[in-house]
Residue frames as a rotation matrix with the C-alpha (Angstrom) as fourth column:
MET 1
0.903 0.306 -0.301 -8.54
0.033 0.650 0.760 3.37
0.428 -0.696 0.576 -14.40
GLN 2
0.053 -0.884 0.464 -6.01
-0.862 -0.275 -0.425 3.20
0.503 -0.377 -0.777 -11.66
ILE 3
0.471 0.066 -0.880 -4.61
0.298 0.927 0.229 0.14
0.830 -0.370 0.417 -9.87
TRP 4
0.224 -0.382 0.897 -3.91
-0.858 -0.514 -0.005 0.64
0.463 -0.768 -0.443 -6.22
VAL 5
0.234 -0.316 -0.919 -1.77
0.078 0.949 -0.306 -2.18
0.969 0.000 0.247 -4.72
GLY 6
0.702 0.018 0.712 -1.61
-0.695 -0.202 0.690 -2.92
0.156 -0.979 -0.129 -1.12
LEU 7
-0.073 -0.808 -0.584 1.52
-0.492 0.539 -0.684 -4.90
0.868 0.238 -0.437 -0.17
GLY 8
0.108 0.078 0.991 1.51
-0.961 0.263 0.084 -7.65
-0.254 -0.962 0.104 2.52
ASN 9
-0.896 -0.340 -0.286 1.54
-0.377 0.922 0.087 -11.36
0.234 0.186 -0.954 3.00
PRO 10
-0.002 0.979 -0.206 -1.74
-0.612 0.161 0.774 -13.54
0.791 0.127 0.599 2.83
GLY 11
-0.198 0.076 -0.977 -3.23
0.470 0.882 -0.027 -15.34
0.860 -0.465 -0.210 5.62
ALA 12
0.845 0.516 0.140 -4.52
0.078 -0.378 0.923 -14.81
0.529 -0.769 -0.359 9.11
LYS 13
0.481 -0.744 -0.463 -0.90
0.875 0.370 0.313 -15.46
-0.061 -0.556 0.829 10.50
HIS 14
-0.573 -0.776 0.264 0.24
0.816 -0.569 0.099 -12.21
0.073 0.272 0.959 8.83
ALA 15
0.260 0.845 0.468 -2.96
0.851 -0.429 0.302 -10.07
0.456 0.320 -0.831 9.01
LEU 16
0.966 0.253 -0.053 -1.70
0.243 -0.819 0.520 -7.71
0.088 -0.515 -0.853 11.59
ASP 17
0.194 -0.976 -0.100 2.05
0.928 0.150 0.340 -7.68
-0.317 -0.159 0.935 10.89
ARG 18
0.070 -0.235 -0.970 3.80
-0.084 -0.970 0.229 -4.33
-0.994 0.065 -0.088 10.17
HIS 19
-0.908 -0.381 0.174 4.71
0.108 0.189 0.976 -5.78
-0.405 0.905 -0.130 6.67
ASN 20
-0.584 0.681 0.442 0.98
0.811 0.470 0.348 -5.80
0.029 0.562 -0.827 6.04
ILE 21
-0.407 0.262 -0.875 0.17
0.269 -0.881 -0.389 -2.16
-0.873 -0.394 0.288 6.52
GLY 22
-0.885 0.087 -0.457 -0.29
-0.450 -0.408 0.794 -1.84
-0.117 0.909 0.401 2.73
PHE 23
-0.708 0.640 -0.300 -3.08
0.466 0.742 0.483 -4.45
0.532 0.202 -0.823 2.98
MET 24
-0.420 0.412 -0.809 -4.58
0.833 -0.178 -0.523 -2.67
-0.360 -0.893 -0.269 5.98
VAL 25
-0.550 0.130 -0.825 -4.76
-0.147 -0.987 -0.058 0.78
-0.822 0.089 0.562 4.24
VAL 26
-0.907 0.253 -0.337 -6.20
-0.369 -0.088 0.925 -0.41
0.204 0.964 0.173 1.00
ASP 27
-0.585 0.659 -0.473 -8.81
0.771 0.632 -0.074 -2.35
0.250 -0.408 -0.878 3.01
ALA 28
-0.340 0.342 -0.876 -9.70
0.570 -0.666 -0.482 0.96
-0.748 -0.663 0.031 4.75
VAL 29
-0.798 0.093 -0.596 -9.85
-0.451 -0.748 0.487 2.87
-0.400 0.657 0.639 1.47
ALA 30
-0.817 0.496 -0.295 -12.17
0.004 0.517 0.856 0.24
0.577 0.698 -0.425 -0.15
ASP 31
-0.373 0.714 -0.593 -14.45
0.928 0.285 -0.241 0.13
-0.003 -0.640 -0.769 2.92
ASP 32
-0.481 0.130 -0.867 -14.64
0.373 -0.865 -0.336 3.84
-0.794 -0.485 0.368 3.17
HIS 33
-0.601 0.179 -0.779 -15.60
-0.653 -0.672 0.350 4.31
-0.460 0.719 0.521 -0.36
GLY 34
0.272 0.930 0.249 -18.17
-0.636 0.368 -0.679 1.64
-0.723 0.026 0.691 -0.69
PHE 35
-0.457 -0.493 -0.740 -16.21
-0.889 0.287 0.357 -0.73
0.037 0.821 -0.570 -2.94
GLY 36
0.519 0.667 -0.534 -17.61
-0.641 0.718 0.273 -4.22
0.566 0.201 0.800 -3.86
SER 37
0.861 -0.123 0.494 -16.79
-0.320 0.623 0.713 -7.31
-0.396 -0.772 0.497 -2.07
GLU 38
-0.169 -0.983 -0.066 -13.38
-0.793 0.095 0.601 -9.05
-0.585 0.154 -0.796 -2.56
GLN 39
0.918 0.391 0.067 -12.89
-0.290 0.777 -0.559 -11.51
-0.271 0.493 0.826 -5.34
SER 40
0.217 -0.844 0.491 -10.09
0.151 0.525 0.837 -13.85
-0.964 -0.107 0.241 -6.15
LYS 41
0.933 0.053 0.355 -8.36
0.356 0.002 -0.935 -12.67
-0.050 0.999 -0.017 -9.41
PHE 42
0.671 -0.720 0.176 -4.92
-0.324 -0.498 -0.804 -11.95
0.667 0.483 -0.568 -10.80
SER 43
-0.113 -0.627 -0.771 -3.12
0.633 0.553 -0.542 -14.22
0.766 -0.549 0.334 -8.15
GLY 44
-0.980 -0.198 0.006 -4.61
0.125 -0.646 -0.753 -11.75
0.153 -0.738 0.658 -5.51
LEU 45
-0.136 0.939 -0.316 -7.79
0.925 0.007 -0.379 -10.35
-0.354 -0.345 -0.870 -3.95
VAL 46
-0.826 -0.151 0.543 -9.42
0.449 -0.757 0.474 -7.57
0.339 0.635 0.694 -5.88
ARG 47
-0.022 0.903 -0.429 -12.10
0.818 -0.231 -0.527 -4.94
-0.575 -0.362 -0.733 -5.16
THR 48
-0.690 -0.204 0.695 -13.37
0.648 -0.602 0.467 -2.25
0.323 0.772 0.548 -7.61
GLY 49
0.353 0.789 -0.502 -15.12
0.861 -0.484 -0.155 0.98
-0.365 -0.378 -0.851 -7.08
THR 50
0.226 -0.160 0.961 -14.85
0.625 -0.733 -0.269 4.74
0.747 0.661 -0.066 -7.74
ILE 51
-0.006 -0.300 -0.954 -13.10
0.907 -0.403 0.121 7.49
-0.420 -0.865 0.274 -5.79
ASP 52
-0.011 0.013 -1.000 -14.19
-0.031 -0.999 -0.013 10.90
-0.999 0.031 0.012 -6.70
GLY 53
0.720 0.383 -0.579 -15.12
-0.554 -0.184 -0.812 9.87
-0.418 0.905 0.080 -10.20
THR 54
-0.205 -0.819 -0.536 -11.84
-0.946 0.305 -0.105 7.77
0.249 0.486 -0.838 -10.90
LYS 55
0.843 0.397 -0.362 -12.26
-0.386 0.916 0.106 4.08
0.374 0.050 0.926 -11.39
VAL 56
-0.106 -0.895 0.434 -9.95
-0.986 0.038 -0.162 2.23
0.129 -0.445 -0.886 -8.96
LEU 57
0.593 0.120 -0.796 -9.03
-0.022 0.991 0.133 -1.49
0.805 -0.062 0.590 -8.87
ILE 58
0.297 -0.521 0.800 -7.60
-0.955 -0.180 0.237 -2.32
0.021 -0.834 -0.551 -5.44
LEU 59
0.658 -0.224 -0.719 -5.35
-0.127 0.909 -0.398 -5.39
0.743 0.353 0.569 -5.47
LYS 60
0.423 -0.440 0.792 -3.91
-0.839 0.138 0.525 -7.39
-0.341 -0.887 -0.311 -2.63
PRO 61
-0.017 -0.460 -0.888 -1.44
-0.760 0.583 -0.287 -9.92
0.650 0.670 -0.359 -4.08
SER 62
0.827 0.291 0.481 -1.80
-0.544 0.634 0.550 -13.41
-0.145 -0.717 0.682 -2.65
THR 63
0.766 -0.535 -0.357 1.65
0.034 0.588 -0.808 -14.35
0.642 0.607 0.469 -3.87
TYR 64
0.568 -0.500 -0.654 3.51
0.717 -0.089 0.691 -13.30
-0.403 -0.862 0.308 -0.66
MET 65
0.652 -0.260 -0.712 5.66
-0.131 -0.964 0.232 -10.22
-0.747 -0.058 -0.662 -0.69
ASN 66
-0.280 -0.956 0.083 8.55
-0.087 0.111 0.990 -11.44
-0.956 0.270 -0.114 -2.61
LYS 67
-0.782 0.081 0.618 6.40
0.605 0.340 0.720 -12.22
-0.152 0.937 -0.315 -5.79
SER 68
-0.056 0.867 -0.495 3.89
0.279 -0.463 -0.841 -9.31
-0.959 -0.185 -0.216 -5.58
GLY 69
-0.486 -0.183 -0.854 4.91
-0.641 -0.590 0.491 -8.26
-0.594 0.786 0.169 -9.14
VAL 70
-0.946 0.282 0.162 3.32
0.322 0.751 0.576 -11.49
0.041 0.597 -0.801 -10.65
SER 71
-0.100 0.976 -0.192 -0.12
0.890 0.002 -0.456 -10.23
-0.445 -0.216 -0.869 -9.49
VAL 72
0.007 0.070 -0.998 0.50
-0.038 -0.997 -0.070 -6.58
-0.999 0.038 -0.005 -10.49
GLN 73
-0.802 -0.448 -0.396 1.67
-0.412 -0.066 0.909 -7.58
-0.433 0.892 -0.131 -13.86
LYS 74
-0.806 0.511 0.300 -1.38
0.591 0.724 0.355 -9.74
-0.036 0.464 -0.885 -14.48
ALA 75
0.169 0.793 -0.586 -3.79
0.730 -0.500 -0.466 -6.98
-0.662 -0.349 -0.663 -13.39
MET 76
-0.140 -0.300 -0.944 -1.91
-0.322 -0.887 0.330 -4.27
-0.936 0.351 0.028 -15.54
ALA 77
-0.977 -0.200 0.077 -2.01
-0.011 0.407 0.913 -6.60
-0.214 0.891 -0.400 -18.62
PHE 78
-0.413 0.889 0.199 -5.80
0.889 0.441 -0.124 -7.36
-0.198 0.125 -0.972 -18.34
TYR 79
0.508 0.739 -0.441 -6.76
0.660 -0.664 -0.352 -3.76
-0.554 -0.112 -0.825 -17.98
LYS 80
0.190 -0.554 0.810 -3.94
0.840 -0.336 -0.427 -2.32
0.509 0.761 0.402 -20.17
VAL 81
0.978 0.208 -0.018 -2.89
0.189 -0.843 0.504 0.08
0.090 -0.496 -0.864 -17.41
PRO 82
0.379 -0.892 0.248 0.38
0.117 -0.220 -0.968 1.79
0.918 0.396 0.021 -17.66
LEU 83
-0.110 -0.548 -0.829 2.79
0.839 0.396 -0.373 1.70
0.533 -0.737 0.416 -14.83
ALA 84
-0.859 -0.231 0.456 2.34
0.089 -0.946 -0.312 5.37
0.503 -0.227 0.834 -14.18
ASP 85
-0.058 0.944 0.324 -1.28
-0.682 -0.275 0.678 4.66
0.729 -0.182 0.660 -13.25
VAL 86
0.346 0.077 -0.935 -0.31
0.487 0.837 0.249 2.06
0.802 -0.542 0.252 -10.55
THR 87
0.123 -0.253 0.960 0.01
-0.788 -0.612 -0.060 3.21
0.603 -0.749 -0.275 -6.81
VAL 88
0.007 -0.243 -0.970 1.73
0.381 0.897 -0.222 0.84
0.925 -0.368 0.099 -4.33
PHE 89
0.501 0.076 0.862 1.04
-0.736 -0.487 0.470 1.23
0.455 -0.870 -0.188 -0.63
HIS 90
0.397 -0.419 -0.816 3.75
0.390 0.882 -0.263 -0.41
0.831 -0.214 0.514 1.47
ASP 91
0.905 -0.175 -0.388 5.44
0.342 -0.244 0.907 -0.31
-0.254 -0.954 -0.160 4.87
GLU 92
0.541 -0.711 0.449 8.61
0.117 -0.465 -0.877 1.82
0.833 0.527 -0.169 5.05
LEU 93
0.417 -0.457 -0.786 11.34
0.862 0.473 0.183 1.21
0.288 -0.754 0.591 7.56
ASP 94
-0.601 -0.791 0.109 13.13
0.779 -0.611 -0.139 4.53
0.177 0.002 0.984 6.98
ILE 95
-0.373 0.489 0.788 10.17
-0.177 -0.872 0.457 6.61
0.911 0.031 0.412 7.91
ALA 96
-0.940 -0.033 0.339 9.00
-0.339 0.016 -0.941 7.17
0.026 -0.999 -0.026 11.45
PRO 97
-0.607 0.795 0.007 5.70
0.795 0.607 0.010 5.47
0.004 0.012 -1.000 12.50
GLY 98
0.164 0.856 -0.491 2.70
0.741 -0.436 -0.512 7.26
-0.652 -0.280 -0.705 11.57
LYS 99
-0.209 -0.284 -0.936 4.30
-0.443 -0.825 0.350 9.34
-0.872 0.488 0.046 8.84
VAL 100
0.428 0.377 0.821 3.05
0.593 0.568 -0.571 8.95
-0.682 0.732 0.019 5.28
ARG 101
-0.238 -0.600 -0.764 5.13
-0.363 -0.674 0.643 9.95
-0.901 0.430 -0.057 2.25
VAL 102
0.724 0.444 0.528 4.30
0.343 0.432 -0.834 9.81
-0.599 0.785 0.160 -1.51
LYS 103
-0.162 -0.804 -0.573 6.79
-0.569 -0.398 0.720 9.68
-0.806 0.442 -0.392 -4.25
MET 104
0.921 0.331 -0.203 6.93
-0.338 0.426 -0.839 8.58
-0.191 0.842 0.504 -7.93
GLY 105
0.680 -0.651 -0.338 9.67
0.002 0.462 -0.887 6.11
0.733 0.603 0.315 -8.80
GLY 106
0.338 -0.676 0.655 13.12
-0.913 -0.404 0.056 6.02
0.227 -0.617 -0.754 -7.08
GLY 107
-0.673 -0.716 -0.187 15.09
-0.596 0.674 -0.436 3.40
0.438 -0.182 -0.881 -5.23
LEU 108
0.160 0.752 -0.639 13.58
-0.186 0.659 0.729 0.31
0.969 0.002 0.245 -3.85
ALA 109
-0.029 -0.277 0.961 15.21
-0.944 -0.308 -0.117 0.55
0.329 -0.910 -0.252 -0.32
GLY 110
-0.896 -0.444 0.005 15.76
-0.423 0.850 -0.313 -3.26
0.135 -0.283 -0.950 -0.06
HIS 111
-0.168 0.937 0.307 11.90
-0.702 0.104 -0.704 -3.80
-0.692 -0.334 0.640 -0.22
ASN 112
-0.845 -0.322 0.427 11.19
0.020 0.779 0.627 -7.21
-0.534 0.538 -0.652 -1.88
GLY 113
0.111 0.971 0.213 7.72
0.654 0.090 -0.751 -6.35
-0.748 0.223 -0.625 -2.78
LEU 114
0.606 0.018 -0.795 8.88
-0.353 -0.890 -0.288 -3.19
-0.713 0.455 -0.534 -4.58
ARG 115
-0.477 -0.838 -0.263 11.76
-0.653 0.138 0.744 -5.14
-0.588 0.527 -0.614 -6.27
SER 116
-0.532 0.339 0.776 9.41
0.473 0.879 -0.060 -7.77
-0.702 0.334 -0.628 -7.53
ILE 117
0.563 0.808 -0.174 7.10
0.409 -0.455 -0.791 -5.08
-0.718 0.374 -0.587 -9.01
ASN 118
0.256 -0.687 -0.679 10.10
-0.595 -0.666 0.450 -3.29
-0.762 0.289 -0.580 -10.44
GLN 119
-0.704 -0.667 0.244 11.46
-0.282 0.578 0.766 -6.47
-0.652 0.470 -0.595 -12.19
LEU 120
-0.607 0.463 0.646 8.17
0.628 0.778 0.032 -7.77
-0.487 0.425 -0.763 -13.63
CYS 121
0.395 0.918 -0.021 6.24
0.748 -0.335 -0.573 -4.59
-0.533 0.210 -0.819 -14.43
GLY 122
0.517 -0.178 0.837 8.68
0.735 -0.409 -0.541 -2.52
0.439 0.895 -0.080 -16.31
GLY 123
-0.325 -0.807 0.493 10.71
0.383 -0.589 -0.712 -0.56
0.865 -0.043 0.501 -13.84
PRO 124
-0.676 -0.068 -0.734 10.53
0.733 -0.160 -0.661 1.72
-0.073 -0.985 0.158 -10.79
ASP 125
-0.964 0.175 0.201 8.20
-0.096 -0.931 0.352 4.39
0.249 0.321 0.914 -12.36
PHE 126
-0.034 0.939 -0.341 5.15
0.616 0.288 0.733 3.68
0.787 -0.186 -0.588 -10.16
ARG 127
-0.003 0.074 0.997 3.72
-0.618 -0.784 0.056 5.96
0.786 -0.616 0.048 -7.42
ARG 128
-0.356 -0.189 -0.915 4.45
0.558 0.743 -0.370 4.72
0.750 -0.642 -0.159 -3.89
VAL 129
0.471 0.448 0.760 2.60
-0.506 -0.569 0.648 5.65
0.723 -0.690 -0.041 -0.70
ARG 130
-0.366 -0.799 -0.477 5.28
0.105 0.474 -0.874 4.99
0.925 -0.370 -0.089 1.88
LEU 131
0.659 0.734 0.163 3.70
-0.165 -0.071 0.984 4.05
0.734 -0.675 0.075 5.21
GLY 132
-0.290 -0.873 0.392 6.20
-0.664 -0.112 -0.739 4.70
0.689 -0.475 -0.547 8.17
ILE 133
0.792 0.448 -0.415 6.61
0.044 0.637 0.770 1.90
0.609 -0.628 0.485 10.53
GLY 134
0.633 -0.621 0.463 10.01
-0.742 -0.315 0.592 2.81
-0.221 -0.718 -0.660 11.92
HIS 135
0.184 -0.729 -0.660 13.27
-0.401 0.557 -0.727 0.90
0.897 0.398 -0.190 12.13
PRO 136
0.878 0.127 -0.461 14.03
0.273 0.658 0.701 -1.72
0.393 -0.742 0.543 14.86
GLY 137
0.804 -0.592 0.056 17.57
-0.479 -0.589 0.651 -0.18
-0.352 -0.551 -0.757 15.13
HIS 138
-0.420 -0.904 0.087 19.72
-0.595 0.346 0.725 -2.90
-0.685 0.253 -0.683 13.54
LYS 139
-0.247 0.143 -0.958 19.50
-0.955 0.129 0.266 -4.59
0.162 0.981 0.104 10.28
ASP 140
-0.881 -0.200 -0.429 19.59
-0.157 0.978 -0.135 -8.04
0.446 -0.052 -0.893 11.87
ARG 141
-0.737 0.676 -0.016 16.21
0.253 0.254 -0.933 -7.45
-0.627 -0.692 -0.359 13.71
VAL 142
-0.673 0.486 -0.557 14.26
-0.721 -0.598 0.350 -6.17
-0.163 0.637 0.753 10.48
SER 143
-0.598 0.497 -0.629 12.68
-0.122 0.719 0.684 -9.60
0.792 0.486 -0.370 9.56
GLY 144
-0.537 0.457 -0.709 11.34
0.840 0.374 -0.394 -10.28
0.085 -0.807 -0.584 13.14
TYR 145
-0.759 0.234 -0.608 10.25
0.140 -0.853 -0.503 -6.64
-0.636 -0.467 0.614 13.28
VAL 146
-0.622 0.559 -0.549 8.19
-0.780 -0.378 0.499 -6.39
0.071 0.738 0.671 10.05
LEU 147
-0.364 0.531 -0.765 6.71
-0.077 0.801 0.593 -9.91
0.928 0.275 -0.251 10.58
ASN 148
-0.655 0.308 -0.690 5.27
0.754 0.205 -0.624 -9.01
-0.051 -0.929 -0.367 14.03
GLY 149
0.269 0.928 0.259 2.42
0.864 -0.351 0.360 -6.98
0.425 0.126 -0.896 14.93
PHE 150
-0.046 -0.230 0.972 2.30
-0.076 -0.969 -0.233 -3.35
0.996 -0.085 0.027 15.96
ALA 151
-0.835 -0.219 -0.506 3.03
0.466 0.210 -0.860 -2.79
0.294 -0.953 -0.073 19.63
LYS 152
0.019 0.939 -0.344 0.10
0.999 -0.031 -0.029 -1.70
-0.038 -0.343 -0.938 21.75
ASP 153
0.091 0.109 -0.990 1.09
0.381 -0.922 -0.066 1.92
-0.920 -0.371 -0.126 21.87
GLU 154
-0.858 -0.421 -0.295 1.37
-0.146 -0.351 0.925 1.99
-0.493 0.837 0.240 18.09
ILE 155
-0.531 0.751 0.392 -2.16
0.787 0.609 -0.101 0.78
-0.315 0.255 -0.914 17.42
ASN 156
0.488 0.753 -0.442 -3.93
0.495 -0.655 -0.570 4.17
-0.719 0.059 -0.693 17.46
THR 157
-0.225 -0.632 -0.741 -1.12
-0.506 -0.575 0.643 5.62
-0.833 0.520 -0.191 15.06
ARG 158
-0.918 -0.087 0.387 -1.62
0.222 0.696 0.683 2.63
-0.329 0.713 -0.619 12.73
ASP 159
-0.044 0.996 0.081 -5.47
0.905 0.074 -0.420 3.19
-0.424 0.055 -0.904 12.80
ASP 160
0.402 0.136 -0.905 -4.91
-0.062 -0.983 -0.175 6.98
-0.913 0.127 -0.387 12.10
MET 161
-0.608 -0.659 -0.443 -2.78
-0.437 -0.187 0.879 6.30
-0.662 0.729 -0.174 9.15
MET 162
-0.791 0.437 0.428 -5.40
0.590 0.731 0.344 3.86
-0.163 0.525 -0.836 7.71
ASN 163
0.219 0.931 -0.291 -8.30
0.822 -0.337 -0.459 6.25
-0.525 -0.138 -0.840 8.36
GLY 164
0.207 -0.054 -0.977 -6.56
-0.125 -0.992 0.028 9.25
-0.970 0.117 -0.212 7.06
CYS 165
-0.896 -0.434 -0.093 -5.33
-0.186 0.178 0.966 7.65
-0.403 0.883 -0.240 3.86
ALA 166
-0.505 0.788 0.352 -9.06
0.857 0.507 0.094 6.48
-0.104 0.349 -0.931 3.33
ARG 167
0.274 0.582 -0.766 -10.53
0.528 -0.756 -0.386 9.84
-0.804 -0.299 -0.515 4.14
TYR 168
0.352 -0.171 -0.920 -8.33
-0.493 -0.870 -0.027 11.74
-0.796 0.463 -0.390 1.53
ALA 169
-0.267 -0.253 0.930 -8.04
0.517 0.777 0.360 8.98
-0.813 0.577 -0.077 -1.03
GLY 170
0.657 0.631 0.413 -9.85
0.642 -0.181 -0.745 11.31
-0.395 0.755 -0.524 -3.39
GLU 171
0.664 -0.576 -0.477 -6.94
-0.574 -0.801 0.169 13.80
-0.479 0.162 -0.863 -3.39
LEU 172
-0.354 -0.843 0.405 -4.61
-0.314 0.516 0.797 10.88
-0.881 0.155 -0.447 -4.37
ALA 173
0.009 0.422 0.906 -6.87
0.718 0.628 -0.300 9.64
-0.696 0.653 -0.297 -7.06
SER 174
0.892 0.450 0.034 -7.02
0.367 -0.681 -0.634 13.13
-0.262 0.578 -0.773 -8.58
GLY 175
0.291 -0.879 0.377 -3.30
0.791 0.000 -0.612 13.38
0.538 0.476 0.696 -8.54
ASN 176
0.504 -0.099 0.858 -3.21
-0.368 -0.924 0.109 15.97
0.782 -0.370 -0.502 -5.78
VAL 177
0.240 -0.538 -0.808 -0.28
0.516 0.776 -0.363 14.20
0.822 -0.330 0.463 -4.04
ASP 178
-0.716 -0.650 0.255 0.81
0.189 -0.532 -0.826 17.11
0.672 -0.543 0.504 -1.87
VAL 179
-0.277 0.734 0.620 -2.61
-0.836 -0.502 0.221 17.86
0.473 -0.457 0.753 -0.63
PHE 180
0.617 0.327 -0.716 -3.19
-0.013 0.914 0.406 14.10
0.787 -0.241 0.568 0.12
GLN 181
-0.143 -0.842 -0.520 0.17
0.563 0.363 -0.742 13.98
0.814 -0.399 0.422 2.02
THR 182
-0.832 -0.211 0.512 -0.59
-0.160 -0.794 -0.587 17.14
0.531 -0.570 0.627 4.00
ARG 183
0.068 0.910 0.408 -4.16
-0.879 -0.139 0.456 16.28
0.472 -0.390 0.791 4.93
VAL 184
0.566 0.094 -0.819 -3.11
0.206 0.946 0.251 12.75
0.798 -0.311 0.516 6.05
ALA 185
-0.544 -0.810 -0.217 -0.37
0.482 -0.090 -0.872 14.21
0.687 -0.579 0.439 8.22
GLU 186
-0.658 0.367 0.657 -2.88
-0.605 -0.777 -0.173 16.66
0.447 -0.512 0.734 9.79
TYR 187
0.501 0.831 -0.243 -5.36
-0.529 0.516 0.674 13.81
0.686 -0.209 0.697 10.37
ILE 188
0.217 -0.525 -0.823 -2.63
0.469 0.796 -0.383 11.75
0.856 -0.303 0.419 12.11
GLN 189
-0.732 -0.679 -0.058 -1.58
0.450 -0.417 -0.790 14.55
0.512 -0.604 0.611 14.34
ARG 190
-0.036 0.822 0.568 -4.93
-0.276 -0.555 0.785 15.81
0.961 -0.128 0.247 15.30
């Protein structure tokens, strides 16, 4: 089993924020692959299903971004899933809007959700799907930027990121990270 975590903040107020692109992408994956309905579990919302023969638990922590690790830790402990089988989908300021990059481990880039998972789940060695949202230009504007919705001219790119990740999720589940990344990029650029 793999655990795929979408990072975001709960509630209708935050549903369309840039910071919630992780939630949006995992919802698109679950919908596209016919996962069951959401259930409240592990201090979050979960859906289970299979992607190309791999059982996947999709988790959206309800703990707010800064405490995402609480939810992830509970799910990992229950299913006895090692950190290497956890994939976290999150917004990335340092990547241009519409770009998707995958990496294993590494720095936390000041992301509080990643920091929480790192602290509570045993370190930084989990896979990350970094969903580019761009940077507002100055660090003082970051909070307002990530806690607001996508601009009108960014909606199609956001939707293409969601749909591309959903369409090629089988490559990610199978460990074909480079193929996943390439096909998602081609889908977004089409």
